[in-house]
C-alpha positions as CSV (number, residue, x, y, z in Angstrom):
1,X,39.6,53.5,136.9
2,X,42.4,56.1,137.6
3,X,42.5,57.0,134.0
4,X,38.9,58.2,134.1
5,X,38.8,59.7,137.6
6,X,41.8,62.0,137.2
7,X,40.7,63.8,134.0
8,X,37.1,64.0,135.2
9,X,38.2,65.5,138.4
10,X,40.5,68.0,136.6
11,X,37.6,69.0,134.3
12,X,35.3,69.6,137.2
13,X,37.9,71.7,139.1
14,X,38.7,73.6,136.0
15,X,35.0,74.3,135.4
16,X,34.5,75.6,139.0
17,X,37.6,77.8,138.7
18,X,36.4,79.3,135.4
19,X,33.0,79.9,136.9
20,X,34.6,81.7,139.9
21,X,36.8,83.8,137.8
22,X,33.9,84.8,135.5
23,X,31.8,85.9,138.4
24,X,34.6,88.0,139.9
25,X,35.3,89.6,136.6
26,X,31.6,90.3,136.0
27,X,31.4,92.1,139.4
28,X,34.5,94.3,138.5
29,X,32.9,95.0,135.1
30,X,29.6,96.2,136.5
31,X,31.6,98.4,139.0
32,X,33.6,100.0,136.2
33,X,30.5,100.3,134.0
34,X,28.8,102.3,136.9
35,X,31.8,104.6,137.2
36,X,31.8,105.2,133.5
37,X,28.1,106.2,133.5
38,X,28.8,108.7,136.4
39,X,31.8,110.2,134.5
40,X,29.7,110.6,131.4
41,X,27.0,112.5,133.3
42,X,29.6,114.7,134.9
43,X,31.2,115.4,131.4
44,X,27.8,116.4,130.0
45,X,27.1,118.7,132.9
46,X,30.6,120.4,132.5
47,X,30.1,120.7,128.7
48,X,26.7,122.6,129.3
49,X,28.4,125.0,131.7
50,X,31.6,125.7,129.8
51,X,30.1,126.8,126.5
52,X,28.4,129.9,127.8
53,X,31.5,130.8,129.9
54,X,33.7,130.5,126.8
55,X,31.4,132.6,124.8
56,X,31.4,135.3,127.5
57,X,35.2,135.2,127.6
58,X,35.7,135.4,123.8
59,X,33.1,138.1,123.2
60,X,35.3,141.1,124.3
61,X,38.2,139.7,122.3
62,X,36.2,139.4,119.1
63,X,34.8,143.0,119.6
64,X,38.4,144.3,120.0
65,X,39.5,142.4,116.9
66,X,36.6,143.9,114.9
67,X,37.4,147.4,116.2
68,X,41.2,146.9,115.3
69,X,40.2,145.7,111.8
70,X,38.0,148.7,111.3
71,X,40.7,151.1,112.4
72,X,43.3,149.5,110.1
73,X,40.9,149.4,107.2
74,X,40.6,145.7,106.7
75,X,36.9,145.7,106.5
């Protein structure tokens, strides 16, 4: 009788522990997934804002380089 009860009891306790750990990991996973989605949205918003600013910043530099090339005679 003890040979059957011990392993069955260990199996049931192990299954309950596995279920409990799975549920806690699933909650953490959904929390991390939500944070990743928020970060992705922020990155997309920043990308849309940065491109025009970079173009505005580099435009005078490119004009100056073209002017210097014309004065030197490279074009």
